[in-house]
Residue, then its C-alpha position, 0 to 999 in steps of 0.5 A: m455141766k455143773i458150775t461150782k464156786n471158785s471154778p474156772e466156769l464161774l470165773l468165765l461167766l463173771i468176767a463175761a458179765g463184767s465186760s458186758m456191763g461196762f461195754a453195754i453202757w458205752l455202746n448203748l450211749l455211743n450214737n446219741f452221745a456222738i450226735d448230741r455232745a460231739a456233733f458227729t456225722g457219719k465221717e466222724i463216727g467212722i473214724l471213731q470206730s476205726l480207732r476203736e478197732i486198732p487195739g483189736f488189730l494189735a491183739f496178736t501182741i497179747i502173746y508178748v504180754l503173756m510172757f510176763i503175766r498169766e492169762q488169768r491175771m491178764a483178764y483181770v487187768s484188761l477188765f480194769i482198763l475197759g472200766i477206766g475207759t468207759l468211766l472217763t468217756g462222759f467227761f470228755p465230750s469232744a471229738i478228740g476226748f471221745y477218740i482217746t477214751t474210746i482207745i483206752m476202753s478198746i485196749g481193755f475190751h479187745y485184750l479181754e476178749t482175746v484172753q477170754n476166748s483162749l481160756s474158754l477153749q483151754w478150760l472147756d471140754k470139746k463136748d461141753a464147749p458149744e453149750f457153755l459158750g452159749k451160756m457165756i453169751a447169755a451171761k453177757s446178755a443178762a448183764a447187758i439187760v442190767s446195763f440197759s435198764l440202768v441207762w434207761f432209768l438214769f437217763e429217762w427218769l432221773g435225768l442224769d447227764y451222760q458223764w454220770i451214766y458212763f461213770a456208773g458203767g465203768s465203775i461196775s467193771i472195775v469192781i468186778a475185776i478187783y473182786s475176781w483178782f482177790n477171790f478166785s484161785n489161779f487155775p492150772q493150764k492143761v497144756y503149756q501154751s506156746k509163747k510165739l506167734i503161730l500161723r498154720k497153713r491148715y488153719w487157713l479156713f478159720y482165718a478166712l472165716q474170722f476175717m469175713g466175720g470181722a467185716r460183717r460185725q462192723i456193718f452191724v456195730v457201726f452202721a445198723g445202730f447209726l441207721m436207727v438214730e439217723k434215719f428213724g430218729f431213735s432216742v436214747g431210751e428207744i435204743s436202750m429198749l432195742y438193746l434190751i430186747n436183744a439181750t433178753l432173747n439171747i438169755f433164752l436162745a444163746p444156750r440153745i443155739g450153743k446146744l444146736v451147734g453141738l447137735i447139727g455141727e459147725r458146717r450146717t450152723l455157719i451155712f444157716e447163719y450166712i444165708g440169713l445174713i444175706a437177707v438181713f443186709i438186703g433188708y437194711a438197704v431197702v427198709e423204710n419202716a421203723n418196725f421192720a428195721i427193728a425186726l432186722y436189727v433183732i434178727d441180725h443180733l441173734f446171728f452173733a450167737m452162731a459165731i460159737a460155731q467158729k470157735t468150736y470149729f477151731q477147738k476141734i482142729a487145733n493143736p492145744a498148745d496153739i490156742a493162746s497164740t492163735a486167739g491173738v492172731s485170729f483176733t488181729i485177722n478179725h480186725i484187719a477189715a474192721v480198721v478200714i471199713p468204718v472210715l471208708f464206709g463212713v464216707l460212703w454212708i454220706q453218699s448212699p447208706s443203702l450201698v453200705f448194706y448191699i456190700g455187707a450182703i456180698m460179704a455174707g455171700i463170701s462167708l457162705v462159700l467158705a462155710f461150705n468148705v467146713p467138714n461135717a466132722p472137723d478134726a486135726g487132719n480134717e480141717t477142710i473139704v477142699g484145700h488141705f495143707g500140712n500135716h498135723a503130726t509134723e506141726a505138733k512136733a514142731s511146736 
């Protein structure tokens, strides 16, 4: 696929990079800022992460916002809000301040992710989607490398305080949002998008995979990183280097993983992912060596690129007019567990960190069972191997 100037593909890559710049700095500093400045324990970090996921849980509301603003414009607004939340974080080093700025950042982040997923599936051809989605992950990773390097340089070499590093990260996202608003055309929609909430019985497997994916993501985002700081004493610089390794690998491997999804199909990709995750979570539960923990963390992060298979699976089975609405609904489903897990598991963490990861392995096992129900050639009318609901033609007409 050739990416030209002022094209939808270039805009998707730029927005992906802008989102990653701000969020990567926020995430990079999260655990160290929480412990060093806000004196968080596992309980408070769990509350913070649950609050962060509430806007994701409410992502379905995007369909009402889109009644008043085009999806493309909403992407710019969301990126701007993400930047504002990140920029303000370091200036409020208390539990309440951290909670509030996190919610602001999260509103922008989750609305942007929802709109970005929707626009990607609308603008990309099915045959090009897996590889290009891999390129988007690579763009995010390249931007993250810049962010992690910036954190390392500003913190370790210049000795700047957290607030100025957060300020720099947020400012970058804001600048990219403003630039995109004024320098890209308004691209036409290929298919008019439904402006009402849609739940299709025939999408049930996609919803289930999204739900389990959200639960799994919380274990990694919240507790794998916290394990590195609390158990192994990783510094800001060391966490930055760990993220740098992950991002560098993604630049090279994510496009290839996308291409692999196109070659072997969504079913095989998801089965491989979940078998690997079971092993990774069990590894987290028993790890006592920092180097082994690093290896697990890197492998775990690479599996995120395989989530491309969930997106392309939905693209193949969906009524094209459902994409925007379902992007919001599926993001909400993805975050149902995410709102609850950080708090509950944060309390559980105080008693037994290993048990958190053993439960994660069970969740990956459930996802594996679901993955076996994905057809080798998914399509409208062939959404699952077991458990067909409804008729595609009837539902399309009803839309």
